[in-house]
C-alpha positions as CSV (number, residue, x, y, z in Angstrom):
1,M,72.6,-129.9,-94.4
2,D,73.8,-131.0,-91.8
3,A,72.9,-134.5,-90.2
4,I,70.1,-133.4,-88.0
5,A,68.3,-131.6,-91.2
6,R,68.8,-134.7,-92.9
7,L,67.4,-136.6,-90.2
8,M,64.3,-134.1,-89.1
9,Q,63.7,-134.1,-93.5
10,P,65.7,-137.0,-95.8
11,R,65.2,-137.2,-99.2
12,S,65.4,-141.1,-98.9
13,V,64.7,-143.8,-95.8
14,A,65.7,-147.5,-95.4
15,V,64.0,-149.6,-93.2
16,I,66.3,-152.1,-91.4
17,G,64.1,-155.5,-90.2
18,A,61.1,-153.9,-92.1
19,S,57.9,-156.6,-92.3
20,A,55.1,-157.0,-95.0
21,D,52.6,-157.4,-91.7
22,P,51.5,-153.8,-91.0
23,R,50.1,-155.6,-87.9
24,K,53.5,-155.4,-86.5
25,T,55.6,-153.0,-84.7
26,T,58.5,-153.4,-87.7
27,G,55.5,-153.1,-90.4
28,R,54.3,-150.0,-89.3
29,P,57.4,-147.4,-90.5
30,I,56.7,-148.1,-94.1
31,T,53.0,-148.4,-93.6
32,Y,52.5,-145.2,-92.0
33,L,55.7,-143.0,-94.6
34,M,53.2,-144.1,-97.4
35,K,49.5,-143.0,-95.8
36,H,51.0,-139.6,-94.5
37,G,52.1,-139.1,-97.9
38,Y,56.2,-139.4,-97.8
39,A,57.6,-138.1,-101.1
40,G,60.7,-139.3,-101.0
41,Q,62.7,-143.0,-101.8
42,V,62.1,-146.2,-99.1
43,Y,64.1,-148.9,-99.0
44,P,63.0,-152.2,-97.1
45,V,65.9,-154.2,-95.6
46,N,64.7,-157.6,-95.1
47,P,66.5,-160.5,-96.4
48,K,63.0,-163.0,-96.1
49,A,61.1,-160.5,-99.1
50,D,61.4,-159.8,-102.4
51,K,58.7,-157.2,-102.0
52,I,56.8,-154.9,-99.2
53,G,53.8,-153.5,-100.8
54,E,55.1,-152.0,-104.2
55,L,58.3,-151.7,-102.5
56,P,61.6,-153.3,-103.7
57,C,63.0,-155.4,-100.5
58,Y,66.5,-155.1,-100.3
59,A,68.7,-158.1,-98.8
60,S,71.0,-156.1,-97.1
61,I,72.2,-152.6,-96.3
62,A,75.5,-153.4,-98.7
63,E,72.5,-154.2,-101.9
64,L,71.0,-150.9,-101.2
65,P,71.4,-148.4,-104.8
66,E,72.3,-145.4,-102.6
67,A,73.6,-144.0,-98.7
68,P,70.4,-143.3,-97.4
69,D,69.9,-140.2,-95.9
70,V,67.8,-142.2,-92.5
71,A,67.6,-145.3,-91.5
72,I,65.0,-147.1,-89.0
73,V,66.5,-149.7,-87.3
74,L,64.2,-152.5,-86.6
75,L,66.9,-155.2,-85.0
76,G,66.7,-156.3,-81.5
77,A,69.2,-155.0,-79.4
78,A,71.9,-157.8,-79.5
79,R,72.2,-156.6,-83.6
80,A,71.4,-153.3,-83.9
81,H,74.8,-152.2,-83.8
82,E,75.8,-154.3,-86.7
83,A,73.2,-152.4,-88.7
84,V,74.6,-149.2,-87.5
85,R,78.2,-149.9,-88.6
86,E,77.4,-150.9,-92.1
87,L,75.1,-147.5,-92.4
88,A,78.0,-145.6,-91.0
89,E,80.7,-147.2,-93.4
90,R,77.8,-147.0,-96.1
91,G,77.6,-142.8,-95.2
92,T,74.3,-142.5,-93.8
93,A,73.4,-139.4,-92.3
94,A,71.5,-140.7,-88.8
95,A,70.1,-143.5,-87.7
96,I,66.6,-144.3,-85.7
97,V,67.1,-147.1,-83.4
98,L,64.0,-148.6,-81.8
99,A,64.7,-151.8,-79.8
100,S,65.2,-151.6,-76.1
101,G,67.4,-153.4,-74.1
102,F,69.8,-150.6,-73.6
103,G,71.4,-148.4,-71.5
104,E,67.7,-148.8,-69.6
105,T,68.1,-152.0,-68.3
106,G,71.6,-152.0,-66.2
107,E,74.8,-152.9,-66.8
108,E,75.1,-155.6,-69.8
109,G,72.5,-152.7,-71.5
110,A,75.1,-149.8,-70.6
111,S,77.4,-152.4,-72.7
112,R,75.3,-152.8,-75.5
113,Q,74.7,-148.8,-75.8
114,A,78.6,-148.1,-75.5
115,A,79.0,-150.5,-78.4
116,L,75.9,-149.4,-80.7
117,M,78.0,-145.6,-80.1
118,Q,80.6,-147.1,-80.7
119,A,79.8,-148.5,-84.2
120,T,78.5,-144.9,-84.9
121,G,81.8,-143.7,-86.7
122,G,80.8,-140.4,-86.6
123,M,77.1,-141.2,-87.6
124,R,74.3,-139.3,-85.8
125,I,71.9,-141.8,-83.5
126,L,68.5,-141.2,-82.5
127,G,67.2,-143.2,-79.2
128,P,67.6,-146.6,-79.1
129,N,64.6,-147.2,-77.0
130,T,63.2,-144.5,-79.2
131,I,59.5,-144.8,-81.1
132,G,60.9,-142.0,-83.5
133,L,60.2,-138.7,-85.0
134,V,57.3,-137.3,-86.8
135,N,57.6,-134.2,-88.9
136,L,54.0,-133.4,-89.4
137,T,55.5,-130.2,-91.7
138,D,57.2,-132.0,-94.4
139,R,54.7,-135.2,-94.1
140,I,57.9,-137.4,-92.6
141,I,56.6,-140.4,-90.5
142,L,59.8,-142.2,-89.3
143,S,58.0,-144.1,-86.2
144,A,56.6,-146.9,-85.0
145,S,53.7,-145.2,-82.2
146,A,50.1,-146.7,-83.8
147,A,49.2,-143.3,-82.4
148,L,49.9,-142.4,-86.5
149,E,47.2,-145.0,-87.4
150,M,44.8,-141.7,-86.9
151,N,43.9,-139.7,-90.2
152,G,43.8,-135.8,-90.3
153,L,47.2,-135.0,-89.1
154,E,47.1,-131.1,-89.3
155,A,50.4,-129.4,-89.4
156,G,50.6,-127.1,-87.0
157,S,53.3,-124.8,-85.3
158,V,53.8,-126.6,-81.9
159,G,57.3,-128.6,-81.6
160,L,57.4,-131.4,-79.3
161,V,60.4,-133.2,-77.7
162,S,60.1,-136.4,-75.7
163,Q,62.3,-138.3,-73.6
164,S,59.5,-141.4,-73.7
165,G,58.5,-143.0,-76.3
166,G,54.6,-143.6,-75.6
167,I,54.3,-140.1,-74.5
168,L,54.9,-139.0,-78.3
169,G,51.9,-140.6,-78.8
170,S,49.7,-139.5,-76.1
171,I,50.5,-135.7,-76.6
172,L,49.9,-136.3,-80.2
173,S,46.8,-138.1,-80.3
174,R,45.2,-135.6,-77.4
175,G,46.4,-132.6,-79.4
176,V,44.9,-133.9,-82.6
177,A,41.6,-134.4,-80.4
178,R,41.4,-130.4,-79.6
179,G,42.8,-129.1,-82.7
180,I,45.9,-128.4,-81.9
181,G,48.9,-129.1,-84.7
182,F,52.3,-129.8,-84.1
183,S,54.8,-129.4,-86.7
184,K,57.8,-131.9,-85.7
185,L,57.9,-134.5,-82.8
186,I,60.9,-136.3,-81.6
187,S,61.3,-138.6,-79.4
188,T,65.0,-139.0,-77.7
189,S,64.5,-141.4,-75.1
190,N,68.0,-143.1,-73.9
191,E,69.8,-140.3,-76.0
192,V,73.3,-142.3,-76.8
193,D,73.5,-139.4,-78.9
194,L,71.5,-137.0,-79.8
195,E,69.5,-135.7,-77.1
196,L,67.1,-133.0,-76.0
197,S,68.8,-129.8,-76.4
198,D,69.9,-130.9,-80.0
199,F,66.1,-131.1,-81.0
200,V,65.6,-127.5,-78.9
201,E,68.2,-126.2,-81.0
202,Y,66.7,-127.0,-83.8
203,L,63.6,-126.2,-83.2
204,A,64.3,-122.7,-82.3
205,K,65.3,-122.6,-86.3
206,D,62.6,-124.2,-87.4
207,P,60.1,-122.0,-89.1
208,A,57.6,-123.7,-88.8
209,T,57.5,-124.0,-85.2
210,Y,56.6,-121.4,-82.8
211,V,55.7,-123.1,-79.6
212,I,58.8,-125.9,-77.7
213,T,57.3,-128.7,-75.9
214,L,59.2,-130.7,-73.7
215,Y,58.4,-134.1,-72.2
216,V,61.6,-134.3,-69.6
217,E,62.9,-137.1,-67.2
218,T,66.0,-135.6,-66.5
219,I,68.2,-133.3,-68.1
220,R,71.7,-135.1,-69.0
221,H,73.4,-131.9,-70.0
222,P,72.4,-128.6,-68.2
223,E,74.7,-126.5,-69.8
224,R,73.8,-127.8,-73.2
225,F,70.3,-127.4,-72.2
226,R,70.6,-123.7,-71.4
227,R,72.2,-122.9,-74.3
228,A,69.4,-124.4,-76.7
229,V,66.8,-122.0,-74.2
230,E,69.0,-119.3,-75.0
231,V,68.5,-119.2,-78.9
232,A,64.8,-120.2,-78.7
233,R,64.8,-117.2,-76.3
234,A,65.9,-115.5,-78.5
235,A,63.8,-116.4,-81.5
236,G,61.1,-115.6,-79.4
237,K,59.8,-119.3,-79.0
238,P,58.5,-120.4,-75.7
239,V,59.6,-123.1,-74.2
240,I,57.6,-125.2,-72.2
241,A,58.6,-128.2,-69.9
242,Y,56.7,-131.4,-68.0
243,K,59.3,-132.7,-65.6
244,V,58.3,-136.3,-64.5
245,G,59.7,-137.6,-61.3
246,R,57.8,-135.1,-59.1
247,S,57.9,-137.7,-56.3
248,E,60.5,-140.2,-55.1
249,A,58.6,-143.2,-57.0
250,G,58.2,-141.1,-59.9
251,A,62.2,-140.4,-60.1
252,R,63.2,-144.0,-59.3
253,A,60.8,-145.1,-62.3
254,A,62.6,-142.0,-64.7
255,V,66.1,-142.7,-63.9
256,S,65.1,-146.5,-64.5
257,H,63.8,-145.9,-68.1
258,T,66.3,-143.3,-69.4
259,G,69.0,-144.9,-67.5
260,A,70.3,-141.0,-66.5
261,M,71.2,-139.6,-63.0
262,A,68.5,-137.3,-62.2
263,G,68.1,-134.1,-60.3
264,S,65.8,-133.1,-57.5
265,D,62.3,-131.6,-58.5
266,R,63.4,-128.8,-56.3
267,M,66.6,-128.0,-58.7
268,Y,64.3,-128.2,-61.8
269,D,62.0,-125.4,-60.5
270,A,64.9,-123.3,-60.1
271,F,66.7,-124.6,-63.2
272,F,64.1,-124.1,-65.3
273,K,63.1,-120.3,-63.5
274,Q,66.5,-118.8,-64.4
275,I,66.3,-120.1,-67.9
276,G,63.0,-119.2,-68.5
277,V,61.6,-122.5,-69.4
278,I,57.5,-122.4,-68.7
279,R,56.6,-125.2,-66.0
280,A,53.8,-127.6,-66.3
281,E,52.6,-129.0,-63.7
282,Q,50.1,-131.1,-64.8
283,F,50.9,-133.5,-67.6
284,N,47.2,-132.0,-68.9
285,D,48.4,-128.6,-68.7
286,L,51.1,-129.4,-71.0
287,L,48.7,-129.2,-74.2
288,D,46.5,-125.9,-72.7
289,I,49.7,-123.8,-72.2
290,C,50.5,-124.9,-75.5
291,S,47.3,-123.8,-77.1
292,A,47.3,-120.3,-75.3
293,L,51.0,-119.9,-76.8
294,T,50.2,-120.8,-80.2
295,T,48.2,-117.3,-80.4
296,H,51.2,-115.2,-80.3
297,R,49.4,-112.9,-77.5
298,V,51.0,-112.2,-74.2
299,L,49.2,-110.7,-71.2
300,K,50.4,-107.2,-69.4
301,G,48.5,-107.3,-66.6
302,Q,46.3,-109.0,-64.1
303,R,42.9,-107.7,-64.4
304,I,40.6,-110.5,-66.8
305,A,36.9,-109.9,-68.1
306,V,34.8,-113.0,-67.7
307,L,31.6,-113.1,-70.1
308,T,29.0,-115.9,-69.5
309,S,25.5,-116.7,-70.1
310,T,25.6,-119.5,-67.5
311,G,26.6,-117.8,-63.9
312,G,27.6,-121.1,-62.2
313,A,30.3,-121.4,-65.0
314,G,31.4,-117.7,-64.7
315,T,32.0,-117.7,-60.8
316,L,34.0,-121.5,-61.1
317,I,36.1,-119.0,-64.0
318,A,36.0,-116.1,-61.3
319,D,36.6,-118.1,-58.6
320,S,39.7,-119.8,-60.1
321,L,41.5,-116.5,-61.5
322,G,40.7,-115.0,-57.9
323,V,42.8,-118.0,-56.0
324,A,45.7,-118.0,-58.7
325,G,46.1,-114.3,-57.9
326,F,44.1,-112.3,-60.9
327,E,41.4,-109.5,-60.5
328,T,38.0,-109.4,-61.9
329,P,37.1,-106.0,-60.9
330,P,33.2,-104.9,-62.3
331,P,33.5,-102.8,-65.6
332,D,34.3,-99.3,-65.6
333,P,31.4,-96.8,-66.1
334,V,32.3,-96.2,-69.5
335,T,31.9,-100.0,-70.4
336,A,29.1,-100.5,-68.5
337,Q,27.2,-98.4,-69.8
338,T,28.1,-99.3,-73.5
339,L,27.0,-103.0,-72.7
340,R,23.8,-101.9,-71.5
341,D,23.2,-99.6,-74.9
342,L,23.7,-102.7,-76.5
343,Q,22.0,-105.4,-74.7
344,K,18.5,-103.7,-73.3
345,G,15.9,-105.5,-70.9
346,D,16.6,-106.5,-67.1
347,E,17.9,-109.3,-67.5
348,A,21.5,-108.6,-68.1
349,A,23.9,-108.2,-64.5
350,L,26.4,-105.8,-66.1
351,D,27.8,-103.6,-63.6
352,R,29.5,-106.9,-62.3
353,N,32.4,-109.5,-63.0
354,P,31.6,-112.3,-64.3
355,I,29.8,-109.9,-66.8
356,D,26.1,-111.5,-67.8
357,V,25.5,-111.6,-71.6
358,T,22.3,-113.6,-71.1
359,L,20.7,-112.2,-74.3
360,A,23.7,-112.6,-76.4
361,G,24.4,-116.5,-76.1
362,L,21.6,-116.4,-79.2
363,D,22.3,-113.4,-81.0
364,P,25.9,-113.6,-83.1
365,V,25.9,-109.6,-83.5
366,L,25.0,-108.7,-79.7
367,L,28.1,-110.8,-78.6
368,R,30.2,-109.2,-81.4
369,G,29.5,-105.9,-80.1
370,I,29.8,-107.0,-76.2
371,I,33.3,-108.4,-76.9
372,R,34.3,-105.7,-78.3
373,A,32.7,-103.6,-76.1
374,V,35.6,-105.4,-73.4
375,L,38.2,-105.6,-75.4
376,A,37.9,-101.8,-75.4
377,S,38.3,-101.1,-72.0
378,P,41.4,-100.3,-70.7
379,L,40.4,-101.5,-67.1
380,Y,41.0,-105.0,-69.0
381,E,44.1,-106.8,-70.1
382,A,42.6,-110.1,-71.1
383,L,39.2,-111.8,-71.7
384,V,37.7,-115.3,-70.9
385,V,34.7,-115.8,-72.8
386,V,31.9,-119.1,-70.7
387,V,30.4,-121.4,-73.8
388,G,27.0,-122.6,-72.6
389,S,25.3,-125.6,-73.6
390,S,23.9,-123.6,-76.5
391,S,27.3,-124.4,-77.7
392,L,26.0,-128.0,-78.2
393,A,23.1,-127.3,-81.4
394,M,25.2,-124.3,-82.4
395,P,28.9,-124.6,-81.9
396,D,30.2,-122.3,-84.7
397,L,27.9,-119.1,-84.3
398,V,30.0,-118.6,-80.4
399,A,33.4,-119.6,-82.4
400,D,32.6,-117.4,-85.3
401,A,31.5,-114.6,-83.2
402,I,34.6,-114.6,-81.2
403,R,36.8,-115.1,-84.0
404,D,35.8,-111.9,-86.0
405,C,36.6,-109.9,-82.9
406,L,40.5,-111.4,-82.8
407,G,41.8,-108.8,-84.8
408,D,40.1,-105.8,-82.8
409,S,43.2,-106.4,-79.8
410,D,46.2,-108.4,-79.2
411,K,44.9,-109.1,-75.9
412,P,44.5,-113.0,-75.0
413,I,41.2,-114.3,-75.4
414,L,40.2,-117.4,-73.9
415,A,37.3,-119.9,-73.9
416,Y,35.8,-122.3,-71.0
417,V,33.0,-124.8,-72.4
418,S,31.2,-125.2,-69.8
419,P,29.3,-128.8,-71.0
420,H,31.9,-131.5,-71.6
421,A,31.9,-130.9,-75.6
422,P,35.3,-131.9,-76.9
423,N,33.3,-131.1,-80.4
424,V,33.0,-127.4,-79.2
425,V,36.7,-127.3,-78.2
426,Q,37.8,-128.4,-81.1
427,V,35.7,-125.9,-83.4
428,L,37.0,-123.1,-81.3
429,E,40.8,-124.2,-81.3
430,G,40.1,-124.4,-85.4
431,R,39.3,-121.0,-85.1
432,G,42.5,-119.5,-82.8
433,I,40.6,-119.1,-79.8
434,P,42.7,-121.7,-77.2
435,A,39.8,-123.5,-75.5
436,F,39.3,-125.3,-72.4
437,L,37.2,-128.1,-70.6
438,N,38.7,-127.8,-66.9
439,P,37.7,-124.5,-65.3
440,D,41.2,-124.2,-63.7
441,A,43.0,-124.2,-66.8
442,C,42.4,-120.7,-68.4
443,A,44.4,-119.1,-65.1
444,I,47.3,-121.7,-65.7
445,A,47.0,-120.4,-69.9
446,F,47.0,-116.6,-68.5
447,N,50.0,-117.3,-66.5
448,A,52.2,-118.8,-69.2
449,M,51.0,-115.9,-71.1
450,G,52.2,-113.6,-68.9
451,R,55.5,-115.1,-68.3
452,I,56.9,-115.2,-71.5
453,S,57.7,-111.5,-71.8
454,K,59.0,-111.3,-68.3
455,A,63.0,-110.9,-67.9
456,L,65.0,-113.5,-66.5
457,P,66.9,-113.2,-63.1
458,T,69.8,-111.2,-63.6
459,F,73.7,-111.8,-62.0
460,T,76.5,-110.1,-61.7
461,P,80.0,-111.3,-62.6
462,L,81.9,-112.4,-59.9
463,L,84.9,-109.2,-60.0
464,K,87.5,-109.7,-56.9
465,A,86.7,-112.6,-54.3
466,P,88.6,-111.6,-51.4
467,D,92.3,-113.6,-50.2
468,C,91.3,-116.8,-48.9
469,T,94.3,-119.0,-48.8
470,A,94.8,-119.9,-45.8
471,F,91.4,-121.6,-46.3
472,V,91.4,-122.9,-49.9
473,E,94.4,-124.8,-48.9
474,R,92.0,-127.0,-46.7
475,E,90.2,-129.9,-47.1
476,G,87.2,-131.5,-45.2
477,A,85.2,-129.6,-42.9
478,L,86.3,-126.3,-41.2
479,N,85.4,-125.9,-37.8
480,E,82.9,-123.2,-37.0
481,F,85.3,-120.5,-35.8
482,E,87.3,-121.2,-38.8
483,A,84.3,-121.1,-41.4
484,S,82.4,-117.8,-38.8
485,T,86.3,-116.8,-40.1
486,L,86.2,-117.3,-43.6
487,F,82.0,-116.3,-44.0
488,G,83.3,-112.6,-42.4
489,Q,86.0,-112.1,-45.1
490,Y,83.0,-112.3,-47.5
491,G,81.0,-109.4,-45.4
492,I,79.1,-111.9,-43.6
493,D,78.4,-110.4,-39.7
494,C,78.8,-113.2,-37.6
495,A,78.2,-113.8,-33.6
496,Q,81.3,-112.8,-31.6
497,T,83.1,-115.8,-30.8
498,E,86.1,-116.2,-28.3
499,V,87.3,-120.4,-28.5
500,V,88.0,-121.6,-25.1
501,H,89.6,-125.3,-24.0
502,S,88.7,-125.2,-20.7
503,A,85.7,-124.3,-17.8
504,Q,87.7,-122.2,-16.3
505,E,88.2,-120.5,-19.9
506,A,84.8,-120.4,-20.8
507,V,84.1,-118.7,-17.4
508,R,86.4,-116.2,-17.8
509,A,85.0,-115.5,-21.6
510,A,80.8,-115.3,-20.3
511,Q,82.3,-112.6,-17.9
512,K,83.5,-110.4,-20.4
513,L,80.2,-110.5,-22.1
514,T,76.4,-108.7,-21.2
515,G,74.0,-111.3,-20.8
516,P,73.8,-115.0,-21.1
517,V,75.8,-116.8,-23.1
518,V,76.2,-120.1,-25.7
519,L,78.5,-122.9,-25.2
520,K,79.4,-124.7,-28.5
521,V,81.7,-127.8,-29.2
522,L,84.5,-126.8,-31.6
523,S,85.5,-129.6,-33.7
524,S,86.0,-129.9,-37.9
525,E,84.6,-133.3,-37.4
526,I,81.1,-132.5,-35.8
527,V,79.4,-130.8,-38.6
528,H,75.8,-130.8,-36.8
529,K,76.5,-129.8,-33.0
530,S,73.3,-129.6,-31.7
531,E,72.3,-133.8,-32.7
532,V,75.2,-134.9,-29.8
533,G,74.6,-132.3,-27.2
534,G,76.9,-129.8,-28.7
535,V,75.5,-126.4,-27.9
536,R,73.8,-125.2,-24.7
537,L,72.1,-121.8,-24.5
538,G,71.0,-119.6,-21.8
539,L,74.3,-120.2,-19.6
540,T,75.4,-117.6,-17.0
541,A,78.9,-117.7,-15.8
542,E,78.0,-119.8,-12.6
543,S,76.3,-122.3,-14.7
544,L,79.0,-122.7,-17.3
545,P,81.1,-125.3,-15.2
546,K,78.3,-127.8,-15.0
547,A,77.3,-127.6,-18.5
548,F,81.1,-127.7,-19.8
549,D,81.3,-130.7,-18.5
550,Q,78.2,-132.5,-19.5
551,M,79.5,-131.1,-22.8
552,V,82.1,-133.4,-22.8
553,T,80.2,-136.4,-21.7
554,D,77.5,-135.6,-24.2
555,V,79.7,-135.6,-27.4
556,R,81.6,-138.6,-26.4
557,T,79.1,-140.6,-25.8
558,H,77.0,-139.8,-29.3
559,T,80.4,-139.6,-31.5
560,G,83.2,-141.0,-29.5
561,I,85.3,-138.1,-29.6
562,H,86.4,-136.5,-26.4
563,A,86.8,-132.6,-27.3
564,D,89.1,-130.3,-26.2
565,S,88.0,-127.0,-27.8
566,F,84.8,-124.9,-27.8
567,I,83.6,-121.4,-28.2
568,I,81.4,-119.5,-26.4
569,Q,78.9,-116.5,-27.9
570,P,76.5,-114.5,-26.3
571,M,73.0,-115.1,-26.9
572,L,71.3,-113.4,-29.4
573,R,67.9,-113.3,-30.0
574,A,65.9,-112.3,-33.2
575,P,62.5,-111.9,-34.6
576,V,62.9,-114.2,-37.3
577,E,66.0,-116.9,-37.8
578,L,66.7,-117.7,-41.4
579,I,69.1,-120.4,-43.2
580,V,70.9,-119.6,-46.2
581,G,72.8,-122.5,-47.5
582,M,73.8,-124.3,-50.1
583,H,72.2,-126.9,-52.3
584,R,74.7,-129.1,-54.9
585,D,73.1,-132.0,-57.7
586,P,73.3,-133.1,-61.7
587,L,72.1,-129.7,-62.4
588,G,74.5,-127.3,-60.8
589,T,74.5,-125.5,-57.7
590,A,71.9,-123.5,-55.8
591,L,71.7,-121.2,-53.0
592,M,69.0,-122.1,-51.0
593,V,67.3,-118.7,-48.2
594,G,64.2,-120.5,-45.8
595,M,63.2,-120.4,-42.2
596,G,66.1,-121.2,-39.9
597,G,66.8,-122.3,-36.7
598,V,66.5,-125.6,-35.4
599,T,63.1,-126.6,-37.1
600,A,64.1,-125.7,-40.4
601,E,62.8,-128.5,-41.7
602,L,59.9,-129.6,-40.1
603,M,59.0,-125.7,-41.3
604,N,60.1,-126.6,-44.7
605,D,59.7,-123.0,-46.0
606,S,62.8,-122.4,-48.2
607,V,63.7,-121.3,-52.0
608,L,66.5,-122.1,-54.1
609,S,67.9,-120.1,-56.7
610,L,70.5,-122.1,-59.1
611,M,73.8,-119.8,-59.4
612,P,75.6,-119.6,-62.6
613,P,79.2,-120.3,-62.1
614,G,81.0,-117.6,-61.5
615,K,78.0,-115.0,-60.7
616,V,76.8,-113.7,-57.4
617,I,73.2,-112.9,-56.9
618,S,71.6,-109.2,-57.4
619,R,69.8,-107.8,-54.3
620,E,66.6,-107.4,-56.0
621,Q,67.1,-111.7,-56.8
622,A,67.8,-112.0,-53.3
623,L,64.6,-109.6,-52.2
624,D,62.7,-111.5,-54.7
625,L,63.9,-115.1,-52.5
626,L,63.0,-113.8,-49.4
627,Q,59.5,-112.7,-50.4
628,Q,58.8,-116.1,-51.7
629,L,59.3,-117.2,-48.4
630,K,55.7,-118.3,-46.5
631,S,57.7,-116.1,-43.7
632,W,58.2,-113.4,-45.6
633,P,55.2,-111.1,-43.7
634,L,57.4,-111.8,-40.6
635,L,60.4,-110.1,-41.9
636,D,58.0,-107.3,-43.2
637,G,56.6,-106.0,-40.3
638,Y,53.2,-108.7,-39.5
639,R,50.6,-107.4,-37.7
640,S,52.0,-104.4,-37.2
641,K,55.7,-105.6,-35.5
642,P,58.4,-103.9,-36.6
643,K,59.8,-104.5,-39.8
644,L,63.2,-106.5,-39.8
645,D,66.7,-105.6,-40.9
646,V,65.9,-107.1,-45.0
647,N,68.8,-105.1,-46.2
648,A,70.9,-106.7,-43.5
649,A,69.8,-110.1,-44.8
650,I,70.2,-109.2,-47.8
651,D,73.8,-108.5,-47.5
652,A,74.9,-111.5,-46.1
653,I,73.0,-113.6,-48.6
654,I,75.1,-111.2,-51.2
655,G,78.2,-112.3,-49.4
656,F,77.2,-115.9,-49.2
657,S,76.4,-115.9,-52.9
658,T,79.9,-114.5,-53.3
659,L,81.6,-117.5,-51.4
660,L,79.9,-119.9,-53.9
661,A,81.1,-118.1,-56.9
662,S,84.4,-117.5,-55.6
663,L,84.9,-121.3,-54.2
664,G,83.1,-122.5,-57.4
665,D,84.0,-126.6,-56.9
666,R,85.7,-126.6,-54.4
667,L,82.9,-126.0,-51.9
668,L,80.9,-128.9,-51.1
669,E,78.8,-128.3,-48.1
670,A,78.1,-124.2,-47.2
671,E,75.6,-123.4,-44.7
672,M,74.4,-120.6,-42.0
673,N,72.0,-121.8,-39.6
674,P,70.5,-119.6,-37.9
675,L,70.7,-116.3,-39.9
676,L,69.8,-113.7,-36.7
677,V,67.4,-111.2,-38.6
678,M,66.9,-107.9,-35.7
679,E,64.8,-105.3,-36.5
680,A,65.6,-102.7,-39.3
681,G,68.8,-101.2,-38.9
682,Q,70.0,-103.7,-36.4
683,S,72.2,-106.1,-38.6
684,A,71.3,-110.1,-39.2
685,I,74.3,-112.3,-37.9
686,A,75.4,-115.5,-38.5
687,A,75.0,-117.5,-35.2
688,D,76.7,-121.1,-36.7
689,A,78.4,-121.4,-39.8
690,V,79.4,-124.8,-41.4
691,V,82.0,-125.3,-44.7
692,I,83.1,-128.3,-46.2
693,L,85.8,-128.0,-49.0
694,A,86.6,-130.8,-51.5
695,P,89.9,-132.0,-52.0
696,K,92.7,-129.1,-53.7
697,E,93.2,-130.5,-57.3
698,I,96.8,-131.2,-58.2
């Protein structure tokens, strides 16, 4: 049995610094071990007590009768490392360190955290600054969370890993109130040793866990996390994450709590999407999605039937589903006739969706028949049953009717409880029926049930890169002509460019071209040229000399640089301008595609795809990125306008991703903005190019 398995299923537990007062944090671990039925040996350690309850108390770690599998260290930050060192010397497999005052508090705390890790001698550490862990499958409570005062902690199939101790108790208590059972709950917090990825992989192999739920403040080791999620996916276990720190203020708070760097929220979106983690957008979504996925049912389409005995609640559900992109079509003729045959009278509205089942509300036989008829319909891929106010008096009636139909179909079945009745939700959950008090939760649950079967984005290996030795020997920013030349080697069409050094040369270059031209300053020291007066559009041979002199003056005024090199390009116009660039942060490197031009930041219409090292984006993925843009209709022939050269844009995106894959960490920044997308068959042309290279490692 490895150290993590011994941590999760210890045969013996020592509690260092245990108190006999159950009202104190230091008194809770032993109280909860006893209360919830731990069957192993418990060794309290406290030199000031002879006994704690019925348990003999030991004066020191050295006096313990054996090396415990696990120790809960309740000492303060200044002394915790001493206990850890003694436990490691005794041969303890793992220690849980509850104290705060480590890496999350600054430089002095970071020194304590380093000392703590040094003291382990190879022993595994959970924490510090953790609330511990709860193994409900085996009734092993190694935590001081006051949420464990609750009774009726039933084991289930949801495993939780939280980087916040307080959130562990919050989710546990909310789950119990809803009737959702947990297998294991682990608080990792500062993650001096054991971290998120370790427990994702453990839960992936845990036969008692089916759904893995994460409360994430930061992911310290993205590649380890990726591999752990791959293990979970291979085991058929969905992973759900709620990532805190979506706002700037939240990100600062998350970093200060864990003492670790955090990636941008958009990068987490891209990262989770790439590896198949389902992201919960709101905190309440976490349990809603868990409830739905524990049924092991997969949504195979978008058409949903809504059964309701209350018109307003049915409309709420249908509206929420519609906003989320689901369809609620009326019953097919065969199903409608079956429903009419079942429910006589004029009260029901059976030719529309929501399907009014007014008379079935108090007749379980009739309700079962209607549910079975709808599930049998080939038109519908899922069902929502609206549970009305009549359930307040008889919650078992509708819950039993739905439960009896679960075996008739593998289609997802959800319940929306219209009155605010948490007890009815609990009854339904107890019958294996995901139930919600928020109408929007049904759409959120269906989205998750549809995602678990979807294939992950596929990337192609970088087989061969162009020979760019002349460029990769460089460091720092390339000028635009050099950057465009580099892009061209990756198959990216760039604007025709001629380098000039005087107004006279600029005029001669312009005379070779048809129509207006663009004049730009050319300098590796100036990346964003338009901001310093380094770009002039729509010039002619006649207007160039004056514009040239003015540009020299403007650039010197803004930057102090006396520019002596410039470029002339044809003045190209296109229906759509895109931006294709890269973004790098602690999670990795992402390819960015968005609406470009000088208003790129203002429009804020862009998407990211995290790129695995050495991999190139596929045509299908590149098209998917374009289709995710709000401005996609402009590329696809909006309001009868001509369709644009999407294939050429895809070629440029693939060429850019090949550049990212081949240069890897040498590439600090790269961008083409704008990428001019012409009408179909007329190409996509990079009209500007930025490349910044890191120093080459010796």
